PAMARKE-30437 format. One line per 2 residues: number of its first residue (from 1); their letters; for each residue z, x, y of C-alpha. Coordinates in Angstrom, 2 decimals, decimal comma. Layout:
# residues N
NUM	a	Z/X/Y; ...
This chain:
# residues 651
1	xx	190,17/15,04/40,17; 186,98/15,75/38,33
3	xx	187,13/15,30/34,28; 186,29/18,86/33,45
5	xx	189,13/20,07/35,87; 191,56/17,69/34,88
7	xx	191,17/18,54/30,81; 191,36/22,24/31,80
9	xx	194,52/21,76/33,84; 196,15/19,62/31,45
11	xx	195,46/22,52/28,39; 197,25/24,86/30,78
13	xx	200,24/23,04/31,45; 200,74/22,11/27,62
15	xx	200,31/25,71/26,80; 203,17/26,73/29,04
17	xx	205,30/23,67/28,66; 205,74/23,35/25,05
19	xx	207,88/26,64/24,28; 210,00/25,31/27,41
21	xx	210,05/21,93/25,92; 211,07/23,54/22,60
23	xx	214,02/25,30/23,87; 215,24/22,59/26,06
25	xx	215,41/20,41/22,91; 217,37/22,88/21,05
27	xx	219,87/23,44/23,95; 220,33/19,32/24,06
29	xx	220,92/19,12/20,48; 223,47/21,75/20,84
31	xx	225,37/19,83/23,41; 224,52/16,07/22,63
33	xx	226,38/13,98/20,24; 223,91/11,68/18,33
35	xx	225,65/9,28/16,17; 223,75/7,11/13,34
37	xx	224,29/3,53/13,34; 226,59/1,99/11,02
39	xx	225,86/-0,81/8,25; 225,96/-4,16/9,56
41	xx	228,68/-6,37/7,56; 226,81/-8,78/5,04
43	xx	225,23/-11,97/6,20; 226,70/-15,48/5,48
45	xx	225,83/-16,80/2,44; 222,28/-18,62/2,25
47	xx	222,83/-22,38/2,01; 222,21/-23,89/-1,56
49	xx	221,29/-27,14/-2,40; 224,22/-27,94/-4,21
51	xx	227,17/-30,16/-3,68; 230,57/-28,75/-2,23
53	xx	233,52/-29,97/-4,66; 235,80/-32,35/-3,04
55	xx	236,01/-34,30/0,30; 236,66/-32,66/3,39
57	xx	238,90/-35,31/5,54; 238,60/-34,83/9,62
59	xx	241,12/-36,42/11,36; 240,67/-36,12/15,43
61	xx	242,97/-37,28/18,18; 240,68/-38,41/21,01
63	xx	243,31/-40,52/22,91; 244,27/-37,57/25,60
65	xx	242,11/-38,55/28,64; 244,26/-37,09/30,79
67	xx	243,58/-33,49/29,93; 240,38/-34,44/28,05
69	xx	241,40/-32,39/24,71; 240,52/-33,50/21,20
71	xx	243,11/-32,55/18,31; 241,77/-32,00/15,29
73	xx	242,91/-31,54/11,81; 240,91/-30,92/8,65
75	xx	241,57/-30,58/5,12; 239,34/-28,57/3,09
77	xx	239,61/-28,70/-0,82; 238,49/-25,31/-2,32
79	xx	237,50/-25,11/-6,05; 239,37/-23,37/-8,73
81	xx	239,53/-19,65/-8,62; 238,30/-19,64/-4,51
83	xx	239,83/-16,54/-2,96; 237,32/-16,25/-0,06
85	xx	236,34/-18,91/2,26; 234,09/-19,22/5,36
87	xx	234,27/-21,76/7,67; 231,58/-22,02/10,25
89	xx	231,27/-24,30/13,60; 227,23/-25,43/13,78
91	xx	225,34/-23,59/16,40; 221,69/-25,10/15,69
93	xx	221,86/-28,94/16,12; 218,70/-30,61/15,77
95	xx	217,31/-31,77/19,22; 218,87/-28,95/21,15
97	xx	216,22/-26,58/20,08; 218,50/-23,54/20,56
99	xx	221,93/-21,99/19,30; 224,28/-24,37/21,86
101	xx	227,70/-24,31/19,89; 229,60/-24,23/22,43
103	xx	232,08/-21,77/20,62; 234,38/-21,10/23,38
105	xx	235,54/-24,35/23,67; 237,30/-24,30/20,38
107	xx	240,80/-23,07/20,77; 244,32/-22,52/19,11
109	xx	243,17/-22,57/15,68; 245,36/-21,89/12,68
111	xx	244,76/-21,95/8,70; 246,99/-22,90/6,11
113	xx	246,46/-22,67/2,52; 248,60/-25,38/0,58
115	xx	250,70/-25,66/3,57; 251,44/-21,84/4,22
117	xx	249,52/-20,36/7,46; 247,20/-17,63/6,48
119	xx	245,25/-14,92/8,61; 241,74/-15,31/9,42
121	xx	239,01/-12,89/10,60; 236,12/-14,08/12,98
123	xx	232,90/-12,79/11,76; 231,75/-9,91/13,94
125	xx	227,96/-11,00/13,99; 228,08/-14,58/13,33
127	xx	230,87/-15,49/15,78; 231,03/-18,72/15,18
129	xx	232,24/-18,49/11,34; 235,86/-17,73/10,15
131	xx	236,48/-15,56/7,27; 239,64/-16,65/5,31
133	xx	241,32/-14,58/2,21; 242,92/-17,17/-0,10
135	xx	245,94/-16,67/-2,26; 245,72/-17,28/-5,79
137	xx	245,43/-20,64/-6,88; 244,66/-21,89/-3,65
139	xx	243,57/-25,92/-3,86; 243,63/-27,25/-0,06
141	xx	242,98/-25,16/3,21; 244,18/-27,12/6,28
143	xx	242,55/-26,26/9,77; 244,38/-27,42/13,00
145	xx	242,56/-26,45/16,64; 241,64/-28,25/19,47
147	xx	238,21/-28,67/21,38; 239,09/-28,48/25,02
149	xx	236,49/-30,40/26,60; 235,32/-29,59/30,18
151	xx	237,33/-31,20/32,76; 234,82/-30,00/35,57
153	xx	230,95/-29,74/35,37; 231,04/-26,35/36,45
155	xx	232,88/-25,58/32,96; 230,15/-27,36/30,83
157	xx	229,25/-30,96/29,82; 232,18/-33,42/30,53
159	xx	232,76/-35,61/27,25; 235,74/-37,45/28,27
161	xx	236,96/-39,32/31,61; 239,30/-41,87/32,44
163	xx	236,87/-44,70/31,27; 234,67/-43,12/28,38
165	xx	234,14/-40,49/25,96; 230,93/-39,04/23,83
167	xx	232,46/-37,26/20,75; 229,85/-35,33/19,03
169	xx	231,20/-34,16/15,25; 229,72/-30,79/15,27
171	xx	231,58/-29,66/18,23; 234,99/-30,26/16,94
173	xx	234,58/-29,55/12,89; 233,96/-26,64/10,69
175	xx	231,96/-26,55/7,32; 232,00/-24,41/4,40
177	xx	228,92/-21,53/4,57; 226,92/-21,58/1,59
179	xx	225,68/-25,43/1,11; 223,12/-27,55/2,46
181	xx	224,85/-29,81/5,11; 223,62/-32,89/3,10
183	xx	225,58/-31,73/-0,09; 229,15/-31,78/1,78
185	xx	231,07/-34,97/2,16; 233,19/-35,78/5,05
187	xx	235,80/-38,59/5,49; 235,88/-39,33/9,19
189	xx	239,12/-40,72/11,23; 239,40/-41,09/14,78
191	xx	242,42/-41,93/17,19; 240,94/-43,64/20,52
193	xx	242,91/-44,41/23,77; 244,10/-47,75/23,53
195	xx	242,00/-50,98/24,03; 238,74/-49,11/23,97
197	xx	235,59/-50,21/22,24; 233,84/-47,72/19,87
199	xx	230,45/-47,46/18,82; 228,38/-45,30/16,65
201	xx	225,97/-45,53/13,80; 228,59/-44,65/11,05
203	xx	229,11/-47,22/8,36; 232,38/-48,74/6,81
205	xx	234,26/-48,90/9,83; 238,19/-49,90/9,20
207	xx	240,43/-50,02/11,85; 244,40/-49,81/12,28
209	xx	245,66/-50,24/16,07; 243,43/-47,25/17,81
211	xx	242,56/-45,45/14,71; 239,59/-45,93/13,43
213	xx	237,99/-44,61/9,81; 234,77/-44,46/8,49
215	xx	233,22/-44,38/4,79; 232,59/-40,89/3,40
217	xx	229,30/-39,46/4,60; 227,65/-36,32/4,12
219	xx	227,94/-33,63/6,83; 224,38/-33,90/7,93
221	xx	224,53/-37,51/8,58; 227,76/-37,36/10,16
223	xx	226,83/-34,91/12,70; 223,72/-36,98/13,31
225	xx	226,06/-40,03/14,06; 228,23/-39,45/17,11
227	xx	230,08/-41,60/19,22; 230,45/-43,34/22,40
229	xx	234,03/-45,43/23,33; 235,06/-46,70/26,57
231	xx	237,43/-48,95/28,24; 234,72/-50,93/29,96
233	xx	231,96/-51,54/27,06; 229,59/-54,28/25,90
235	xx	227,21/-54,74/23,29; 223,99/-56,44/23,03
237	xx	221,74/-57,82/20,03; 218,26/-56,31/20,36
239	xx	216,66/-57,79/17,10; 215,46/-55,99/14,19
241	xx	218,79/-54,60/13,35; 219,02/-52,74/16,76
243	xx	221,99/-52,78/19,06; 222,42/-51,93/22,72
245	xx	225,76/-50,46/23,16; 226,95/-49,66/26,68
247	xx	230,03/-47,94/28,47; 230,42/-47,84/32,05
249	xx	232,34/-46,48/34,68; 233,24/-50,13/36,25
251	xx	233,04/-53,19/34,25; 230,70/-54,37/37,02
253	xx	227,97/-52,09/36,17; 227,62/-53,89/32,95
255	xx	226,01/-56,80/35,00; 222,26/-56,89/33,70
257	xx	220,47/-59,93/34,16; 218,92/-61,33/30,92
259	xx	215,36/-60,93/31,89; 215,90/-57,44/32,35
261	xx	217,93/-57,09/28,91; 214,94/-58,80/27,40
263	xx	212,47/-55,93/28,49; 215,02/-53,52/25,89
265	xx	214,15/-56,29/22,98; 210,43/-56,01/24,14
267	xx	211,04/-52,10/23,63; 212,01/-52,29/19,81
269	xx	209,16/-54,65/19,15; 206,47/-52,55/21,07
271	xx	207,83/-49,49/18,98; 208,07/-51,42/15,84
273	xx	204,63/-52,45/16,21; 203,19/-48,99/17,66
275	xx	204,53/-47,03/14,53; 204,42/-49,80/12,05
277	xx	207,13/-48,88/10,06; 211,04/-47,88/10,76
279	xx	213,41/-45,03/9,39; 216,68/-46,36/9,86
281	xx	218,34/-49,52/8,32; 219,94/-50,27/11,57
283	xx	219,88/-48,43/15,15; 222,37/-48,37/17,92
285	xx	221,50/-47,30/21,57; 224,72/-45,41/23,01
287	xx	224,19/-45,69/26,33; 226,59/-44,55/29,37
289	xx	226,13/-45,72/33,13; 228,30/-43,02/34,51
291	xx	228,03/-40,43/36,93; 231,59/-39,03/35,94
293	xx	230,82/-38,17/32,13; 227,97/-35,34/31,74
295	xx	224,45/-36,47/31,16; 222,40/-36,36/28,08
297	xx	219,73/-37,66/26,05; 219,83/-36,63/22,37
299	xx	218,01/-38,29/19,48; 219,21/-39,21/16,31
301	xx	217,94/-40,98/13,05; 220,05/-44,42/13,73
303	xx	221,28/-43,93/17,00; 220,81/-41,92/20,09
305	xx	222,89/-40,81/23,20; 221,65/-41,55/26,64
307	xx	223,16/-41,20/30,05; 222,05/-43,21/33,14
309	xx	222,82/-43,55/36,80; 225,78/-45,85/36,99
311	xx	223,84/-48,48/39,10; 220,84/-48,71/37,11
313	xx	221,05/-52,09/35,57; 222,67/-53,81/38,83
315	xx	219,93/-52,64/41,27; 217,31/-53,02/38,71
317	xx	214,29/-52,67/41,03; 215,52/-49,62/42,73
319	xx	216,87/-47,64/40,01; 213,58/-48,12/38,12
321	xx	212,75/-44,29/38,33; 215,59/-43,90/35,80
323	xx	215,18/-45,77/32,94; 212,73/-43,94/30,98
325	xx	215,20/-41,74/28,62; 215,78/-45,01/26,34
327	xx	212,29/-45,34/25,19; 212,03/-41,52/24,96
329	xx	214,86/-41,45/22,71; 213,88/-44,20/20,42
331	xx	210,68/-42,93/20,00; 212,22/-39,48/18,30
333	xx	213,81/-41,78/15,36; 209,99/-41,47/14,43
335	xx	208,85/-38,40/15,97; 211,37/-35,63/15,59
337	xx	214,11/-37,05/13,44; 211,87/-38,33/10,60
339	xx	208,74/-36,58/10,93; 209,78/-33,29/11,86
341	xx	207,90/-29,67/12,35; 208,48/-27,63/8,99
343	xx	210,02/-24,67/11,08; 212,34/-27,05/12,73
345	xx	214,02/-28,18/9,59; 217,06/-26,22/8,34
347	xx	219,83/-26,97/5,54; 222,36/-26,19/7,61
349	xx	223,47/-25,57/11,15; 223,44/-21,92/10,99
351	xx	219,87/-21,18/10,16; 217,66/-20,64/13,35
353	xx	215,39/-23,18/13,93; 211,53/-22,58/15,17
355	xx	210,26/-24,49/17,95; 206,45/-23,87/17,31
357	xx	205,52/-27,59/17,16; 207,78/-28,98/19,92
359	xx	204,52/-30,25/21,70; 204,31/-32,50/19,16
361	xx	208,10/-33,39/18,58; 208,83/-33,65/22,31
363	xx	205,26/-33,80/23,81; 203,97/-36,84/22,10
365	xx	207,29/-38,19/22,13; 207,21/-38,10/25,88
367	xx	203,46/-39,57/25,63; 204,96/-42,57/23,90
369	xx	208,10/-42,88/26,21; 205,78/-43,43/29,03
371	xx	203,47/-45,89/27,17; 206,48/-47,76/25,72
373	xx	208,25/-48,01/28,86; 205,44/-49,49/30,55
375	xx	204,64/-52,04/27,38; 207,87/-53,14/27,15
377	xx	208,79/-53,53/31,02; 211,50/-51,33/30,75
379	xx	209,86/-49,58/33,54; 207,00/-50,74/35,49
381	xx	203,20/-50,14/35,11; 203,69/-48,53/38,63
383	xx	206,63/-46,32/37,82; 204,62/-45,16/34,87
385	xx	201,53/-44,24/37,13; 203,76/-42,51/39,71
387	xx	205,35/-40,33/37,18; 202,05/-39,33/35,61
389	xx	200,93/-38,62/39,01; 203,88/-36,17/39,64
391	xx	203,09/-34,53/36,07; 199,17/-33,78/36,77
393	xx	200,27/-32,51/40,33; 202,49/-30,39/39,01
395	xx	200,28/-28,30/36,79; 196,99/-29,05/39,19
397	xx	199,08/-27,06/42,41; 202,67/-26,17/41,38
399	xx	202,60/-24,16/38,12; 200,67/-20,78/38,86
401	xx	202,47/-19,75/35,53; 199,92/-21,51/33,43
403	xx	198,07/-18,28/34,22; 200,23/-16,08/31,81
405	xx	202,14/-18,49/29,66; 200,71/-20,92/27,21
407	xx	202,36/-24,28/26,72; 203,02/-23,20/23,01
409	xx	205,15/-20,31/24,20; 207,24/-22,44/26,32
411	xx	208,46/-23,96/23,31; 210,61/-20,87/23,10
413	xx	211,93/-21,28/26,60; 215,20/-23,29/25,29
415	xx	216,20/-20,11/23,14; 215,07/-17,75/25,85
417	xx	216,81/-19,26/28,65; 219,28/-21,58/27,16
419	xx	218,66/-23,94/29,71; 219,94/-22,27/32,45
421	xx	218,61/-22,62/36,13; 215,63/-20,24/36,93
423	xx	214,81/-18,67/40,27; 210,84/-19,58/40,22
425	xx	209,94/-21,83/37,33; 206,69/-22,18/38,63
427	xx	205,77/-18,86/37,66; 208,24/-18,39/34,45
429	xx	207,27/-21,77/33,35; 209,90/-23,83/31,68
431	xx	209,90/-26,62/29,05; 206,36/-27,70/29,68
433	xx	205,98/-28,71/25,94; 207,08/-32,13/27,48
435	xx	205,09/-33,18/30,05; 202,11/-30,90/29,58
437	xx	202,37/-31,95/25,77; 202,22/-35,41/26,73
439	xx	199,16/-34,96/29,31; 197,49/-33,34/26,27
441	xx	198,02/-36,03/24,13; 196,75/-38,85/26,91
443	xx	193,52/-36,55/26,87; 193,71/-37,01/22,88
445	xx	193,98/-41,10/23,10; 190,96/-40,82/25,54
447	xx	188,96/-39,08/23,30; 189,38/-41,23/20,44
449	xx	188,74/-44,54/22,67; 185,69/-43,21/23,93
451	xx	184,60/-42,04/20,80; 185,40/-44,98/19,00
453	xx	184,09/-47,30/22,19; 187,93/-48,36/22,26
455	xx	188,19/-49,62/18,46; 190,87/-46,80/18,34
457	xx	193,40/-44,42/20,00; 196,58/-42,68/19,58
459	xx	198,19/-46,00/18,32; 196,27/-45,40/15,20
461	xx	197,65/-41,73/14,76; 201,10/-43,17/15,29
463	xx	200,83/-45,00/12,48; 199,24/-42,93/10,22
465	xx	201,40/-39,85/11,05; 204,94/-41,40/11,52
467	xx	204,61/-44,97/10,21; 204,62/-44,00/6,51
469	xx	207,33/-44,58/3,95; 208,97/-47,79/5,65
471	xx	212,72/-47,60/5,44; 212,75/-43,83/4,21
473	xx	215,46/-42,26/6,79; 215,32/-38,65/5,52
475	xx	212,91/-36,11/7,01; 209,07/-35,83/6,43
477	xx	207,91/-32,26/7,32; 204,60/-31,06/8,78
479	xx	202,59/-28,36/10,20; 199,78/-27,72/12,43
481	xx	197,13/-28,43/9,78; 198,72/-31,94/8,72
483	xx	198,44/-33,09/12,65; 194,79/-32,18/12,65
485	xx	193,88/-33,75/9,34; 195,61/-36,67/10,49
487	xx	193,65/-36,76/13,97; 190,29/-36,10/11,90
489	xx	190,94/-39,40/9,68; 191,18/-41,52/12,83
491	xx	188,19/-39,86/14,54; 186,37/-37,04/13,42
493	xx	186,55/-33,88/16,16; 186,92/-30,60/16,41
495	xx	190,63/-31,26/16,79; 192,04/-27,88/15,83
497	xx	189,68/-26,05/18,63; 190,95/-28,82/21,29
499	xx	194,48/-28,30/20,35; 194,44/-24,72/20,26
501	xx	192,51/-24,08/23,70; 194,99/-26,89/25,26
503	xx	198,39/-25,90/23,80; 197,91/-22,30/22,50
505	xx	195,50/-20,39/25,60; 196,42/-19,73/28,87
507	xx	195,00/-19,71/32,20; 193,30/-23,23/31,50
509	xx	191,94/-25,54/33,97; 194,76/-28,23/35,18
511	xx	195,52/-30,96/32,76; 193,74/-33,54/34,56
513	xx	190,81/-34,75/32,23; 193,07/-37,56/30,35
515	xx	193,88/-39,10/33,37; 190,35/-39,00/34,80
517	xx	188,82/-40,07/31,28; 191,35/-43,10/31,49
519	xx	189,52/-44,02/34,86; 192,22/-42,89/37,42
521	xx	192,39/-39,62/39,73; 194,83/-37,72/41,66
523	xx	195,07/-38,17/45,28; 197,56/-37,19/48,03
525	xx	199,12/-39,50/50,80; 201,74/-38,80/53,47
527	xx	204,26/-40,95/51,59; 206,35/-40,43/48,52
529	xx	205,54/-42,71/45,54; 208,57/-44,62/44,73
531	xx	209,44/-42,51/41,61; 209,15/-39,07/43,30
533	xx	211,45/-40,79/46,21; 213,75/-42,63/43,90
535	xx	214,31/-39,27/42,21; 214,66/-37,19/45,27
537	xx	217,23/-39,56/46,73; 219,07/-39,19/43,58
539	xx	219,19/-35,43/43,87; 219,40/-35,59/47,67
541	xx	216,57/-33,33/47,92; 213,19/-33,36/49,80
543	xx	210,33/-31,97/47,76; 207,65/-30,31/50,09
545	xx	206,21/-28,44/47,01; 202,57/-29,20/48,01
547	xx	202,75/-28,80/51,63; 205,18/-25,95/52,72
549	xx	205,68/-25,14/49,12; 209,49/-25,78/49,12
551	xx	212,14/-28,15/47,99; 215,50/-28,48/50,10
553	xx	218,34/-30,11/49,81; 220,49/-32,59/52,42
555	xx	221,44/-29,43/54,32; 218,51/-27,85/54,59
557	xx	218,76/-25,21/51,62; 216,04/-24,11/49,74
559	xx	216,45/-25,20/45,97; 213,01/-24,08/44,97
561	xx	209,73/-22,56/45,73; 206,46/-22,66/44,62
563	xx	205,35/-18,84/43,65; 202,72/-17,70/46,03
565	xx	202,88/-20,25/48,29; 203,16/-20,56/52,18
567	xx	207,21/-20,93/51,55; 207,34/-17,98/49,28
569	xx	205,21/-15,85/51,25; 207,51/-16,28/54,29
571	xx	210,50/-15,48/52,33; 211,83/-19,03/51,81
573	xx	213,55/-18,31/48,36; 216,62/-19,84/46,85
575	xx	219,58/-20,28/48,90; 217,96/-19,41/52,32
577	xx	219,07/-22,36/54,71; 216,76/-23,73/57,25
579	xx	219,15/-24,24/60,09; 216,71/-25,92/63,02
581	xx	213,07/-26,87/62,76; 211,06/-26,46/66,32
583	xx	214,48/-25,61/67,88; 216,04/-28,90/66,59
585	xx	218,91/-28,89/63,88; 217,73/-29,37/60,70
587	xx	217,07/-32,91/58,93; 214,94/-34,15/56,01
589	xx	213,28/-36,29/58,82; 213,05/-33,84/61,64
591	xx	211,29/-31,39/59,03; 208,71/-33,98/58,00
593	xx	208,16/-34,86/61,67; 207,21/-31,70/62,07
595	xx	204,68/-31,26/59,72; 203,11/-34,37/60,31
597	xx	202,96/-33,34/64,29; 201,36/-29,93/62,97
599	xx	198,27/-31,82/61,97; 196,99/-32,25/65,37
601	xx	198,71/-29,19/66,92; 197,43/-25,48/67,13
603	xx	201,02/-23,93/67,11; 202,71/-23,27/63,75
605	xx	205,78/-24,73/62,46; 208,98/-22,75/63,83
607	xx	211,98/-22,39/61,34; 215,13/-20,71/62,19
609	xx	216,58/-19,88/58,72; 219,67/-18,07/57,42
611	xx	219,57/-15,48/54,94; 222,83/-14,64/53,95
613	xx	224,60/-13,78/57,27; 221,37/-13,02/58,92
615	xx	219,14/-15,23/61,19; 215,21/-15,18/61,24
617	xx	212,85/-17,32/62,75; 209,82/-18,01/60,49
619	xx	206,48/-19,33/61,74; 204,66/-21,23/59,31
621	xx	200,96/-21,70/60,07; 200,33/-24,94/58,32
623	xx	198,46/-28,16/59,53; 197,69/-29,98/56,33
625	xx	200,42/-32,59/57,01; 202,71/-34,14/54,31
627	xx	201,12/-34,09/50,60; 202,68/-36,27/47,93
629	xx	200,89/-37,15/44,87; 199,48/-40,69/43,54
631	xx	197,07/-42,24/40,69; 194,18/-44,26/41,89
633	xx	191,99/-46,18/40,01; 188,37/-45,16/40,08
635	xx	187,17/-48,64/38,43; 189,13/-50,89/41,09
637	xx	189,16/-54,46/40,33; 188,39/-53,47/36,72
639	xx	190,84/-52,56/33,78; 189,92/-49,03/32,71
641	xx	191,39/-46,98/29,71; 194,78/-46,06/31,08
643	xx	195,36/-49,67/32,06; 194,58/-50,71/28,74
645	xx	197,03/-48,24/27,09; 199,84/-49,29/29,33
647	xx	199,14/-53,16/28,15; 201,73/-54,73/25,77
649	xx	200,53/-54,85/21,95; 200,59/-58,09/20,05
651	x	200,09/-58,85/16,66
């Protein structure tokens, strides 16, 4: 349609339709009820930096391993004249990066004012808050409830089994609204199963039978000091005030060789040497070797919660792929717990956190987790190279979502998605601030090393940024400009533009430059590297992302699909089951053999698939063979930048 004709037609339509629209609107107003929004209830009182009057006692019976239930009693003193009290279950926990609760597991709750039961009202907006109207003269509020730990994985993370438990205070305690959590004092007591060993960073332990009490502590630090306890347990001294405290499904799983335990002592020494200061008076690794209790890797100032596969110590070489959680979480004592993004620090567990700098908090922690694992021997250098190969490959070929979504925007993913499964993570992206963040920091390290002719690197940034105020285990906050300023103090460069481009911009080239500057390149082979194979065997899956564009479980069901890949375009999406390959029943070896044979054949690969209750034959015209990522040195026989970065540091 020509422009002038279109304009004339539009005006003609408007001249006719405007009166008609007005008449229709009037008729609708006469027949349509149009409510106005009611006012929201008053928000919860903002946290004030003042002490709460009195000490709250918290008594937990954690001895019921048959039913997995924690029974809780709290005594909350109230100031004279208090008529209204709001008690809150924590929502935003540092390290979770989203409001996690879980509120639904708290049950059978009752409140008493000086021994007499009173009614309660849940806040209709902040549903984790309980409003109490107190009788005049009330001195003490008693709270009784149960925390119903999941007993099946489909219900949530299992925290109690017949052999061990992981007690997290925020899951089974309430605190008064209106105060900084550091100003609320708690006195914790826990009853454990008979004969179990208890590990925590809490101080002032006093035990009577199976009941343990600790010294009074502010609520912020209490929540930061979880417990691992178990029937089969052992502790090792790693030096420098650091302990390795382990619970296991069976006693034989604790059988680590002395030379392998030495790698964890090396880790402590290497970390202290790298950061140059420490922000704890003592530190406790809490480690569960289990496939019965739920997995975890969560940082704290003076401890960390860690889970690894049960046989990770007794099958040391075979399980090398699974040991990075300890180096990662230890790094967090400096990066994340002590140095914390300003918009992530909050005065209580109700104020929302903002994740904009998680590419430093988690991204550089991921970087140091790789580096310290290799320097200490907790993981081999080859495993670290294999891990990096997979990381580079993912962003080079299997994350088309980089075209629309920046690394910085993925920092909001924990809040947006709450870490639930997604159908197409290659296009939606997920929490890529971890691994792509780490690759960005690797490039930054190499820029510094090349610019200073090897005299400096990211180690110098670590000392200058994280290694300050030795012995301080509070929180020192920072912003983007602080990061840039510290980098420029190490090596003058346009760091602001570098970070804005790599982290905040979309549709950037694949983050391969750090690896390439460090003397390695991404190559493809028809066999998996040890890290990828170990991970796949553990998950009982086969990753064919770089050939057919899909991953499958042991039964042939598609578990992931790369967006716009060969498999995606053929309709091989999540839940579709490959029943047969070239006329033979599906097996992992069978589909790998078919991909290999297709390299020298003209015929496509034929798959019989089941989609719902329908069967379909799918032809994949692919002849590129099996492809899995590896890193290969570009300076064979000669140490390069990455080799030097992964080498142990000595004084």
